[in-house]
MARDOGU-949292 format. One record per residue (C-alpha): residue number from 0; residue in one letter; x negated, y, z. Coordinates in steps of 0.5 Angstrom, whole numbers, plus 2048, in hexadecimal, padded with zeros to 3 digits. Layout:
N
[NUM; 'a'; [X; Y; Z]]
...
# end
This chain:
220
[0; 'm'; [6AF; 84F; 973]]
[1; 'n'; [6B2; 84B; 96E]]
[2; 'n'; [6B0; 844; 971]]
[3; 's'; [6B4; 847; 978]]
[4; 'v'; [6BA; 849; 974]]
[5; 'a'; [6BA; 842; 970]]
[6; 'n'; [6B9; 83F; 977]]
[7; 't'; [6BF; 843; 97A]]
[8; 'a'; [6C4; 842; 974]]
[9; 'r'; [6C2; 83A; 975]]
[10; 'l'; [6C3; 83A; 97C]]
[11; 'l'; [6CA; 83E; 97B]]
[12; 'w'; [6CC; 839; 976]]
[13; 'a'; [6CA; 833; 97A]]
[14; 'g'; [6CE; 836; 980]]
[15; 'l'; [6D4; 837; 97B]]
[16; 'r'; [6D4; 830; 979]]
[17; 'a'; [6D4; 82D; 97F]]
[18; 'l'; [6DA; 832; 982]]
[19; 'l'; [6DE; 830; 97C]]
[20; 'v'; [6DD; 828; 97D]]
[21; 'l'; [6DE; 828; 984]]
[22; 't'; [6E4; 82C; 983]]
[23; 'v'; [6E7; 827; 97E]]
[24; 'v'; [6E5; 821; 982]]
[25; 'c'; [6E7; 824; 989]]
[26; 'g'; [6EC; 829; 988]]
[27; 'v'; [6F0; 825; 982]]
[28; 'l'; [6EE; 81D; 981]]
[29; 'y'; [6ED; 81B; 989]]
[30; 'p'; [6F4; 81E; 98B]]
[31; 'l'; [6F7; 81B; 985]]
[32; 'a'; [6F4; 814; 987]]
[33; 'v'; [6F6; 815; 98E]]
[34; 't'; [6FD; 817; 98C]]
[35; 'g'; [6FD; 811; 987]]
[36; 'v'; [6FB; 80C; 98C]]
[37; 'a'; [6FF; 80F; 992]]
[38; 'q'; [706; 80F; 98D]]
[39; 'g'; [704; 808; 98B]]
[40; 'i'; [703; 804; 991]]
[41; 'f'; [707; 808; 996]]
[42; 'p'; [70B; 80D; 993]]
[43; 'd'; [710; 80E; 999]]
[44; 'k'; [70B; 810; 99E]]
[45; 'a'; [707; 814; 998]]
[46; 'n'; [70E; 818; 997]]
[47; 'g'; [70E; 81A; 99F]]
[48; 's'; [712; 814; 9A1]]
[49; 'e'; [719; 817; 99F]]
[50; 'i'; [71F; 814; 9A3]]
[51; 't'; [725; 814; 99E]]
[52; 'e'; [72D; 814; 99F]]
[53; 'n'; [732; 813; 99A]]
[54; 'g'; [72C; 814; 995]]
[55; 'k'; [72A; 81B; 998]]
[56; 'v'; [724; 81C; 99C]]
[57; 'v'; [726; 81E; 9A3]]
[58; 'g'; [71F; 81E; 9A6]]
[59; 's'; [718; 81A; 9A7]]
[60; 'e'; [716; 814; 9AC]]
[61; 'l'; [710; 819; 9AE]]
[62; 'i'; [714; 81F; 9B0]]
[63; 'g'; [719; 820; 9B6]]
[64; 'q'; [720; 823; 9B5]]
[65; 'r'; [725; 826; 9BA]]
[66; 'y'; [72C; 825; 9BB]]
[67; 'd'; [72F; 82B; 9BE]]
[68; 'l'; [736; 82F; 9BE]]
[69; 'p'; [737; 835; 9BA]]
[70; 'l'; [733; 83B; 9BD]]
[71; 'k'; [738; 83F; 9C1]]
[72; 'k'; [738; 847; 9C2]]
[73; 'g'; [734; 849; 9C7]]
[74; 'q'; [730; 842; 9C7]]
[75; 'e'; [728; 842; 9C6]]
[76; 't'; [728; 83A; 9C6]]
[77; 'a'; [72E; 836; 9C3]]
[78; 'a'; [731; 830; 9C8]]
[79; 'p'; [72F; 829; 9C6]]
[80; 'd'; [735; 826; 9C2]]
[81; 'l'; [736; 820; 9C7]]
[82; 'k'; [739; 81B; 9C2]]
[83; 'w'; [732; 81A; 9BF]]
[84; 'f'; [72C; 817; 9C2]]
[85; 'q'; [727; 81C; 9C4]]
[86; 'p'; [720; 81D; 9C2]]
[87; 'r'; [71B; 81F; 9C7]]
[88; 'p'; [71A; 826; 9C9]]
[89; 's'; [716; 82A; 9C4]]
[90; 'n'; [713; 830; 9C7]]
[91; 'g'; [70D; 830; 9C2]]
[92; 'l'; [708; 835; 9C3]]
[93; 'g'; [70D; 838; 9C8]]
[94; 'a'; [70F; 840; 9C9]]
[95; 'n'; [70A; 842; 9C4]]
[96; 's'; [70C; 83E; 9BE]]
[97; 'v'; [712; 83E; 9B9]]
[98; 'n'; [711; 836; 9BA]]
[99; 't'; [716; 835; 9C0]]
[100; 'q'; [71C; 831; 9BC]]
[101; 'y'; [718; 82C; 9B8]]
[102; 'k'; [716; 832; 9B3]]
[103; 'l'; [710; 830; 9AE]]
[104; 'i'; [70D; 836; 9AE]]
[105; 'l'; [708; 834; 9B3]]
[106; 's'; [707; 82E; 9B8]]
[107; 'g'; [703; 82D; 9BE]]
[108; 'a'; [704; 82C; 9C6]]
[109; 't'; [706; 831; 9CB]]
[110; 'n'; [6FF; 830; 9CE]]
[111; 'r'; [701; 831; 9D5]]
[112; 's'; [6FE; 82D; 9DB]]
[113; 'g'; [701; 828; 9DF]]
[114; 'd'; [702; 82D; 9E5]]
[115; 'n'; [704; 833; 9E0]]
[116; 'k'; [70A; 836; 9E4]]
[117; 'e'; [70E; 837; 9DD]]
[118; 'l'; [70D; 830; 9DB]]
[119; 'i'; [70F; 82E; 9E1]]
[120; 'd'; [715; 832; 9E1]]
[121; 'w'; [717; 82F; 9DA]]
[122; 'v'; [716; 828; 9DC]]
[123; 'k'; [71B; 829; 9E2]]
[124; 'a'; [720; 82D; 9DD]]
[125; 'a'; [71F; 828; 9D8]]
[126; 'k'; [720; 822; 9DD]]
[127; 'a'; [727; 825; 9E0]]
[128; 'a'; [72A; 826; 9D9]]
[129; 'v'; [728; 81F; 9D7]]
[130; 'v'; [72B; 81D; 9DE]]
[131; 'k'; [731; 821; 9DD]]
[132; 'd'; [732; 820; 9D5]]
[133; 'n'; [732; 818; 9D6]]
[134; 's'; [736; 817; 9DC]]
[135; 'v'; [73D; 814; 9DA]]
[136; 'p'; [742; 812; 9DF]]
[137; 'g'; [740; 80C; 9E2]]
[138; 'h'; [739; 80C; 9E0]]
[139; 'p'; [735; 812; 9E3]]
[140; 'v'; [72E; 813; 9E1]]
[141; 's'; [729; 813; 9E6]]
[142; 'p'; [723; 818; 9E6]]
[143; 's'; [71E; 812; 9E7]]
[144; 'd'; [721; 80F; 9E0]]
[145; 'v'; [71F; 814; 9DC]]
[146; 'p'; [719; 812; 9D8]]
[147; 'a'; [713; 817; 9D6]]
[148; 'd'; [715; 818; 9CF]]
[149; 'a'; [71C; 81B; 9D1]]
[150; 'v'; [719; 821; 9D4]]
[151; 't'; [712; 822; 9D1]]
[152; 's'; [710; 824; 9CA]]
[153; 's'; [70B; 820; 9C6]]
[154; 'g'; [704; 823; 9C4]]
[155; 's'; [707; 826; 9BD]]
[156; 'g'; [70E; 828; 9C0]]
[157; 'l'; [710; 824; 9B9]]
[158; 'd'; [711; 81D; 9BC]]
[159; 'p'; [717; 819; 9B8]]
[160; 'a'; [717; 813; 9BD]]
[161; 'i'; [719; 812; 9C4]]
[162; 's'; [718; 80C; 9C9]]
[163; 'p'; [71D; 807; 9C9]]
[164; 'a'; [71E; 809; 9D0]]
[165; 'y'; [720; 810; 9CE]]
[166; 'a'; [725; 80D; 9C9]]
[167; 'q'; [728; 808; 9CE]]
[168; 'l'; [729; 80D; 9D3]]
[169; 'q'; [72D; 811; 9CD]]
[170; 'v'; [731; 80B; 9CB]]
[171; 'r'; [737; 80C; 9D0]]
[172; 'r'; [738; 813; 9CF]]
[173; 'v'; [738; 812; 9C7]]
[174; 'a'; [73D; 80D; 9C7]]
[175; 'e'; [742; 811; 9CB]]
[176; 'r'; [741; 817; 9C7]]
[177; 'n'; [742; 813; 9C1]]
[178; 'h'; [747; 80E; 9C4]]
[179; 'l'; [743; 808; 9C3]]
[180; 'p'; [742; 802; 9C7]]
[181; 'a'; [73B; 803; 9CB]]
[182; 'd'; [739; 7FC; 9C9]]
[183; 'r'; [739; 7FE; 9C1]]
[184; 'v'; [735; 804; 9C2]]
[185; 'e'; [730; 800; 9C6]]
[186; 'k'; [730; 7FB; 9C1]]
[187; 'l'; [72F; 801; 9BC]]
[188; 'v'; [729; 803; 9C0]]
[189; 'e'; [726; 7FC; 9C0]]
[190; 'q'; [726; 7FC; 9B9]]
[191; 'h'; [722; 802; 9B8]]
[192; 't'; [71D; 801; 9BD]]
[193; 'd'; [716; 800; 9BA]]
[194; 'g'; [711; 7FC; 9BD]]
[195; 'r'; [709; 7FE; 9BE]]
[196; 'i'; [706; 7FF; 9B8]]
[197; 'l'; [702; 7F8; 9B6]]
[198; 'g'; [705; 7F6; 9BD]]
[199; 'f'; [700; 7FA; 9C1]]
[200; 'v'; [6FF; 801; 9BF]]
[201; 'g'; [704; 806; 9C2]]
[202; 'e'; [70A; 805; 9C5]]
[203; 'p'; [711; 803; 9C3]]
[204; 'r'; [715; 808; 9C0]]
[205; 'v'; [71C; 80A; 9BD]]
[206; 'n'; [71C; 80F; 9B8]]
[207; 'v'; [722; 814; 9BA]]
[208; 'l'; [724; 816; 9B2]]
[209; 'q'; [724; 80F; 9B0]]
[210; 'l'; [728; 80D; 9B6]]
[211; 'n'; [72D; 813; 9B5]]
[212; 'i'; [72E; 811; 9AE]]
[213; 'a'; [730; 80A; 9B0]]
[214; 'l'; [735; 80D; 9B6]]
[215; 'k'; [738; 811; 9B1]]
[216; 'e'; [73A; 80B; 9AC]]
[217; 'l'; [73C; 807; 9B3]]
[218; 'v'; [741; 80D; 9B4]]
[219; 'k'; [744; 80D; 9AD]]
# end
C-alpha cells in the first residue's frame, strides 16, 4: 500500500515537473526567442507590415482598404469616392458575414461556384459599375477592357493589391477628378507596380493604399 502511494506521488511529481519545464520552455522562452529573432531580422514584417503617413500608421501592406464617400441616409452601402484608386470588390464571406467592407473580424471567400446565379449577378453589376465610373469624356471604357480582379473578390476578401491593368483602367478617371495630367498619374502607377516575387512567383501588382498615399502627395 505504501509503495503504491509512493509510486503515485513520484509519478505526479514527475508529471508536474515536466509540465513546469515545458510551460517555461514552450510558453515563455520559445515565444521570446522567436519574437526577438523576428524583431531583430525583419521588424517591419513582424509588426504587421505597417504603412505610415506623416508619422501616423494608416494601414498595412497586407490588408485592403476601401475609399468611400460618407454613408448617406437610407444607403446600405456607401458609394466609392472616385477621386481615389479603388480596390477590388470585398465581398468577403458574403451576406452571412460581417466582413463585407474589409473588416478584420473574419476573412474568406464567397464560396460561390462559377455558374452560381448570385455570383454572376455580382460580376455583371460590378462590371457595369467599373465601366460607368471609369468612362470619361473622349475615353469610354469597354466591358472587354475590365480585368477579372475589378469584378471579383480575392480568396480572403482582404486583398490589398490590384493588377496593373485595373490600376491603368482607373488612371483617366483619377486624373480628371483630381485635375491632374493623365500621364503624371500613369507614371505614378508605374512607380508603384511591384513585379513577381523572385521574378517568377505570383503576378505583378499595385498596392492600393501606397498608391493613394502617393496620389495624395501629388495632389498637394
